[in-house]
C-alpha positions in Angstrom: 10.9 -8.9 -3.9 10.8 -11.3 -0.5 8.1 -13.6 0.2 6.7 -12.0 3.2 6.5 -8.5 1.8 4.9 -10.1 -1.6 2.3 -11.8 1.0 1.8 -8.5 3.1 0.9 -6.3 -0.2 -1.4 -9.0 -1.6 -3.1 -9.1 1.7 -3.5 -5.3 2.1 -4.9 -5.2 -1.6 -7.3 -7.6 -0.9 -8.7 -5.6 2.1 -8.8 -2.6 0.1 -10.2 -3.9 -3.1 -13.1 -5.5 -0.4 -13.3 -2.6 1.8 -11.8 0.9 -0.2 -11.2 0.5 -3.5 -10.0 4.0 -3.8 -7.1 3.3 -1.7 -6.7 -0.4 -4.0 -6.7 1.7 -6.8 -4.4 4.4 -5.9 -2.1 1.7 -5.1 -2.6 0.0 -9.0 -1.9 3.6 -10.3 0.6 4.9 -8.1 3.3 1.5 -7.8 2.1 -0.8 -10.3 1.4 1.9 -13.5 4.1 4.1 -11.7 1.8 7.2 -12.1 3.2 10.6 -10.9 0.9 11.6 -7.9 -0.2 14.3 -9.5 -1.4 12.0 -12.3 -3.0 9.5 -9.5 -5.1 12.3 -8.0 -6.1 13.3 -11.6 -6.7 9.7 -12.3 -8.7 9.5 -8.8 -10.3 12.9 -9.3 -9.2 13.6 -5.5 -7.5 16.4 -4.0 -3.9 16.5 -2.7 -4.9 16.1 1.2 -7.1 13.0 0.1 -4.4 11.5 -2.0 -1.9 11.8 1.1 -3.9 10.5 3.8 -4.9 7.6 1.4 -1.4 7.3 0.6 -0.6 6.9 4.3 -3.4 4.9 5.1 -2.6 2.3 2.5 0.9 2.3 3.1 0.5 1.8 6.9 -2.1 -1.1 6.5 0.9 -3.0 4.3 3.2 -2.6 6.8 1.3 -3.9 9.7 0.6 -7.1 7.4 4.2 -6.8 6.8 5.3 -6.5 10.6 2.9 -9.7 11.3 4.9 -11.9 9.2 8.0 -10.8 11.1 9.6 -8.7 7.8 10.9 -6.6 10.4 12.3 -8.6 12.6 16.2 -9.9 12.5 17.3 -12.7 14.8 20.5 -11.2 16.0 23.6 -13.9 16.7 24.9 -14.6 19.9 
Protein backbone atom coordinates (compact mmCIF):
# COMPACT_ATOMS: atom_id res chain seq x y z
CA UNK A 1 0.00 0.00 0.00
CA UNK A 2 1.29 3.43 -0.86
CA UNK A 3 2.72 5.44 2.04
CA UNK A 4 0.25 8.28 1.59
CA UNK A 5 -2.69 5.90 1.97
CA UNK A 6 -1.13 4.32 5.05
CA UNK A 7 -0.60 7.73 6.61
CA UNK A 8 -4.18 8.76 5.83
CA UNK A 9 -5.56 5.58 7.39
CA UNK A 10 -3.36 5.93 10.47
CA UNK A 11 -4.33 9.58 10.94
CA UNK A 12 -8.03 8.81 10.50
CA UNK A 13 -7.84 5.97 12.99
CA UNK A 14 -5.93 8.10 15.49
CA UNK A 15 -8.64 10.74 15.21
CA UNK A 16 -11.40 8.21 15.80
CA UNK A 17 -9.58 6.41 18.63
CA UNK A 18 -9.51 9.72 20.47
CA UNK A 19 -12.90 11.12 19.46
CA UNK A 20 -15.16 8.21 18.49
CA UNK A 21 -13.97 4.74 19.50
CA UNK A 22 -17.00 3.09 17.86
CA UNK A 23 -15.73 4.07 14.41
CA UNK A 24 -12.20 2.96 15.27
CA UNK A 25 -13.57 -0.40 16.44
CA UNK A 26 -15.64 -0.68 13.28
CA UNK A 27 -12.51 -0.21 11.16
CA UNK A 28 -10.58 -2.76 13.20
CA UNK A 29 -13.31 -5.38 12.97
CA UNK A 30 -14.22 -4.83 9.32
CA UNK A 31 -10.87 -4.17 7.67
CA UNK A 32 -8.20 -5.63 9.96
CA UNK A 33 -10.07 -8.70 11.22
CA UNK A 34 -12.07 -9.02 7.97
CA UNK A 35 -15.38 -9.54 9.76
CA UNK A 36 -18.65 -9.42 7.85
CA UNK A 37 -20.99 -6.46 8.13
CA UNK A 38 -23.44 -8.56 10.15
CA UNK A 39 -20.71 -9.73 12.50
CA UNK A 40 -19.51 -6.16 13.08
CA UNK A 41 -23.07 -5.08 13.86
CA UNK A 42 -23.40 -7.92 16.37
CA UNK A 43 -19.98 -7.30 17.95
CA UNK A 44 -20.60 -3.58 18.41
CA UNK A 45 -24.27 -4.00 19.44
CA UNK A 46 -25.47 -1.44 16.93
CA UNK A 47 -28.21 -1.32 14.33
CA UNK A 48 -27.67 -1.49 10.59
CA UNK A 49 -28.42 2.21 10.10
CA UNK A 50 -25.86 3.15 12.76
CA UNK A 51 -23.35 0.82 11.10
CA UNK A 52 -23.93 2.36 7.68
CA UNK A 53 -23.61 5.92 8.99
CA UNK A 54 -20.47 5.13 11.02
CA UNK A 55 -18.92 3.27 8.08
CA UNK A 56 -19.63 6.15 5.70
CA UNK A 57 -18.19 8.69 8.17
CA UNK A 58 -15.07 6.60 8.70
CA UNK A 59 -14.33 6.13 5.02
CA UNK A 60 -15.09 9.78 4.24
CA UNK A 61 -12.69 10.96 6.92
CA UNK A 62 -9.92 8.71 5.63
CA UNK A 63 -10.59 9.96 2.08
CA UNK A 64 -10.19 13.56 3.27
CA UNK A 65 -6.85 12.75 4.90
CA UNK A 66 -5.80 10.95 1.70
CA UNK A 67 -6.79 13.93 -0.43
CA UNK A 68 -4.73 16.21 1.80
CA UNK A 69 -1.74 14.00 1.01
CA UNK A 70 -2.36 14.17 -2.73
CA UNK A 71 -3.34 10.52 -3.10
CA UNK A 72 -5.96 11.36 -5.72
CA UNK A 73 -3.81 13.84 -7.63
CA UNK A 74 -1.83 12.73 -10.63
CA UNK A 75 0.32 15.14 -12.49
CA UNK A 76 -0.36 14.95 -16.20
CA UNK A 77 2.44 14.89 -18.72
CA UNK A 78 2.75 17.87 -21.02
